[in-house]
C-alpha positions as CSV (number, residue, x, y, z in Angstrom):
1,M,-11.8,11.6,4.2
2,E,-8.0,11.9,4.6
3,N,-7.3,8.2,4.6
4,R,-8.8,4.8,4.7
5,N,-7.4,1.8,6.6
6,F,-8.4,-1.8,5.8
7,Q,-7.2,-5.3,6.2
8,M,-6.2,-7.9,3.6
9,D,-4.9,-11.3,4.7
10,T,-4.5,-10.0,8.3
11,Q,-2.3,-7.2,7.1
12,W,-3.3,-3.5,7.5
13,N,-3.3,-1.2,4.5
14,I,-3.8,2.5,4.1
15,V,-4.9,4.8,1.3
16,H,-4.1,8.6,1.7
17,Y,-6.5,10.8,-0.3
18,P,-5.5,14.2,-1.8
19,E,-8.0,17.1,-1.8
20,K,-7.6,17.6,-5.5
21,P,-6.8,14.2,-7.1
22,T,-5.0,14.1,-10.4
23,G,-5.8,10.4,-11.0
24,F,-2.3,9.2,-10.4
25,G,-1.4,6.7,-7.6
26,I,1.8,6.0,-5.7
27,L,2.5,2.7,-3.9
28,I,4.9,3.2,-1.0
29,I,6.9,0.2,0.0
30,G,8.7,1.0,3.3
31,D,12.0,0.0,4.8
32,E,12.4,-2.3,7.8
33,R,10.9,0.3,10.2
34,H,7.7,0.6,8.1
35,F,4.4,-0.4,9.5
36,V,0.7,0.1,8.9
37,D,-1.9,-0.6,11.6
38,E,-5.6,0.1,12.1
39,S,-5.2,3.8,12.5
40,K,-1.8,5.0,11.4
41,C,1.4,4.1,9.6
42,F,5.2,4.8,9.8
43,W,5.0,7.5,7.1
44,T,2.5,9.5,9.1
45,Q,4.2,9.1,12.4
46,N,7.7,10.2,11.2
47,E,7.9,13.9,10.8
48,G,10.1,13.9,7.7
49,K,8.0,11.2,6.0
50,L,4.8,13.0,6.8
51,A,6.1,16.1,5.1
52,I,6.7,14.1,2.0
53,I,3.2,12.5,2.2
54,N,1.7,16.0,2.5
55,E,3.7,17.3,-0.5
56,L,2.6,14.4,-2.6
57,K,-1.0,14.8,-1.6
58,D,-0.9,18.5,-2.3
59,A,0.4,17.6,-5.8
60,G,-2.7,15.5,-6.3
61,Y,-1.4,12.0,-5.7
62,T,-3.4,9.2,-4.1
63,I,-1.0,7.2,-2.0
64,F,-1.4,3.6,-0.7
65,S,0.8,1.3,1.4
66,S,0.7,-2.0,3.3
67,N,2.2,-3.5,6.4
68,L,3.4,-6.3,4.0
69,Y,4.1,-8.7,6.9
70,G,6.6,-6.3,8.6
71,R,10.2,-7.1,7.9
72,N,9.5,-9.2,4.8
73,W,12.9,-8.9,3.1
74,G,11.4,-9.4,-0.3
75,S,9.4,-12.5,0.5
76,E,7.0,-14.1,-2.0
77,S,4.1,-13.4,0.4
78,A,4.9,-9.7,0.5
79,I,5.2,-9.5,-3.3
80,E,1.9,-11.3,-3.7
81,L,0.1,-9.1,-1.2
82,A,1.5,-5.9,-2.9
83,Q,0.0,-7.2,-6.2
84,R,-3.3,-7.8,-4.5
85,L,-3.3,-4.4,-2.9
86,Y,-2.7,-2.8,-6.3
87,Q,-5.7,-4.7,-7.8
88,H,-7.9,-3.7,-4.8
89,V,-7.0,0.0,-5.1
90,I,-7.3,0.1,-8.9
91,R,-10.8,-1.4,-8.6
92,R,-12.0,0.8,-5.8
93,E,-10.4,4.2,-6.5
94,I,-10.6,6.3,-9.6
95,L,-7.0,6.0,-10.7
96,N,-4.9,5.6,-13.8
97,N,-4.0,1.9,-13.9
98,K,-0.3,2.6,-14.3
99,I,1.0,3.5,-10.9
100,H,4.2,5.0,-9.5
101,I,6.2,3.0,-6.9
102,L,8.3,4.7,-4.1
103,A,10.4,2.1,-2.2
104,E,12.8,2.7,0.6
105,G,15.6,0.4,1.9
106,M,14.4,-3.2,2.2
107,G,11.3,-2.2,0.2
108,A,13.4,-2.1,-3.0
109,L,13.6,-5.9,-2.9
110,V,9.8,-6.1,-3.3
111,A,9.8,-3.2,-5.8
112,V,12.3,-4.9,-8.1
113,R,10.2,-8.1,-8.2
114,L,7.0,-6.1,-8.9
115,M,8.8,-4.5,-11.9
116,E,9.2,-8.0,-13.2
117,K,5.6,-9.2,-12.4
118,M,3.6,-6.1,-13.2
119,K,5.0,-5.0,-16.5
120,G,2.7,-2.5,-18.1
121,S,1.2,-1.5,-14.8
122,I,4.1,0.5,-13.4
123,R,4.6,4.1,-14.6
124,S,7.9,4.8,-12.8
125,V,9.9,3.7,-9.8
126,I,11.8,5.7,-7.2
127,L,14.3,3.8,-5.0
128,L,15.4,5.6,-1.8
129,N,18.5,4.3,-0.1
130,P,17.7,0.9,-1.7
131,I,18.9,-2.5,-0.6
132,L,19.1,-4.3,-3.9
133,S,21.1,-7.4,-3.0
134,L,20.2,-9.7,0.0
135,K,23.6,-11.4,-0.4
136,H,25.5,-8.2,-0.3
137,H,23.4,-6.9,2.7
138,L,23.8,-10.2,4.7
139,E,27.6,-10.2,4.2
140,Q,27.8,-6.6,5.2
141,E,26.0,-7.4,8.5
142,K,28.4,-10.2,9.3
143,E,30.7,-7.5,10.7
144,H,28.2,-6.8,13.4
145,K,27.4,-10.0,15.2
146,F,24.3,-8.8,17.0
147,F,22.7,-7.3,13.9
148,Y,23.7,-10.3,11.8
149,K,21.9,-12.7,14.2
150,K,18.8,-10.4,14.2
151,L,18.8,-10.2,10.4
152,V,19.0,-14.0,10.0
153,R,16.1,-14.4,12.4
154,E,14.1,-12.0,10.4
155,L,15.0,-13.7,7.1
156,T,14.1,-17.2,8.4
157,A,10.7,-15.9,9.5
158,A,10.1,-13.9,6.3
159,H,11.0,-16.6,3.9
160,N,9.8,-19.6,6.0
161,M,13.2,-21.4,6.0
162,D,15.6,-22.5,8.7
163,Q,18.9,-20.7,9.2
164,T,21.0,-23.2,7.2
165,G,18.6,-23.0,4.3
166,I,18.3,-19.3,4.2
167,E,22.1,-18.7,4.5
168,S,22.7,-21.3,1.7
169,T,20.1,-19.8,-0.5
170,I,21.3,-16.3,-0.2
171,S,25.0,-17.2,-0.5
172,S,24.3,-18.9,-3.8
173,M,22.6,-15.8,-5.2
174,E,24.4,-13.7,-7.8
175,D,26.5,-11.0,-6.2
176,F,24.4,-8.2,-7.5
177,V,20.9,-7.7,-8.9
178,H,20.8,-7.3,-12.6
179,L,17.9,-5.0,-13.3
180,K,16.2,-4.8,-16.7
181,F,14.2,-1.7,-16.6
182,D,10.9,-1.6,-18.4
183,C,9.9,1.7,-16.8
184,P,11.8,4.9,-15.7
185,V,13.8,4.3,-12.4
186,K,15.4,6.9,-10.2
187,I,17.8,5.9,-7.4
188,I,18.3,8.5,-4.6
189,H,20.9,7.9,-2.0
190,V,21.1,10.0,1.2
191,L,24.7,10.1,2.4
192,S,24.2,9.9,6.1
193,G,27.1,8.2,7.9
194,G,27.3,4.6,9.0
195,K,26.3,2.6,5.9
196,S,26.4,5.5,3.5
197,Y,29.1,4.0,1.3
198,T,28.6,0.3,2.0
199,Q,26.8,-0.3,-1.3
200,S,29.4,1.5,-3.3
201,K,30.4,-1.5,-5.4
202,L,26.7,-2.3,-6.1
203,Y,26.1,1.3,-7.1
204,Q,29.1,1.4,-9.4
205,Q,27.7,-1.6,-11.2
206,I,24.2,-0.2,-11.4
207,I,25.3,3.2,-12.8
208,K,26.9,1.5,-15.7
209,S,23.3,1.0,-16.9
210,P,22.5,3.9,-19.3
211,E,19.0,4.2,-17.8
212,I,20.3,5.0,-14.3
213,N,21.8,8.2,-13.0
214,P,21.7,8.0,-9.2
215,T,21.2,11.1,-7.2
216,Y,23.3,11.6,-4.1
217,I,22.1,14.1,-1.5
218,L,23.5,15.3,1.9
219,P,21.3,14.8,5.0
220,E,20.6,18.5,5.3
221,K,19.0,18.4,1.9
222,K,16.4,15.7,2.9
223,P,13.6,18.3,3.1
224,Q,14.0,18.7,-0.7
225,L,13.1,15.0,-1.3
226,G,9.4,15.7,-1.8
227,K,10.1,18.2,-4.6
228,I,12.7,15.8,-6.2
229,F,10.1,13.0,-6.1
230,I,7.3,15.2,-7.6
231,K,9.5,16.5,-10.4
232,F,10.5,13.0,-11.4
233,L,6.9,11.6,-11.2
234,N,5.5,14.5,-13.2
235,S,8.0,13.9,-16.0
236,H,6.5,10.5,-16.6
237,E,2.8,11.4,-16.7
238,S,2.4,12.9,-20.2
239,V,1.5,9.5,-21.7
240,L,-1.6,8.1,-20.0
């Protein structure tokens, strides 16, 4: 069996099985394009992401992911469902109970909260092109009126608040997320035009933390991501 799709709280979830499992699991939390349905998911439909999935499976990783209510923007319901998915997978599969997390874009908002709520259950975290501050991201989008309106609609739906409430809540947030790392974290940023440098102030603040040494790669190096991921994950598996 290559993968198993199942529902929890109306949301589809998927587990990808390696041929030769090592007993280590990876929770993938996708960006705003991510989806999981009854037969497939974004990471198997996208050629580059599928290559990474296959490399991780070849390395023996059991990979699981959830639709997480679509464009959840770090909502409490998405965080709770991710925790429930972890419990389900750990009960059902033969896995070490300390998992790796691989989060992309918007998914970093959920990953950071899981790091707070699941201390002791997370082995390491990889953040790929992460959005770490909703406030920073929303202000950034104000420059693009159409995208700003779309983002606000998504935020009101995800957090179950009206526009005034969500804008007020986000504007009162601290400028940047202050992360306290209880597990190894790797940030990888692909420098690919458009918004490549828009989080530069955030990154400058983050890299002051001695635990963080962000990796910046050019778009043509993206095929190397799988190997970069595996090298980092492997380096944090000596202690079970």
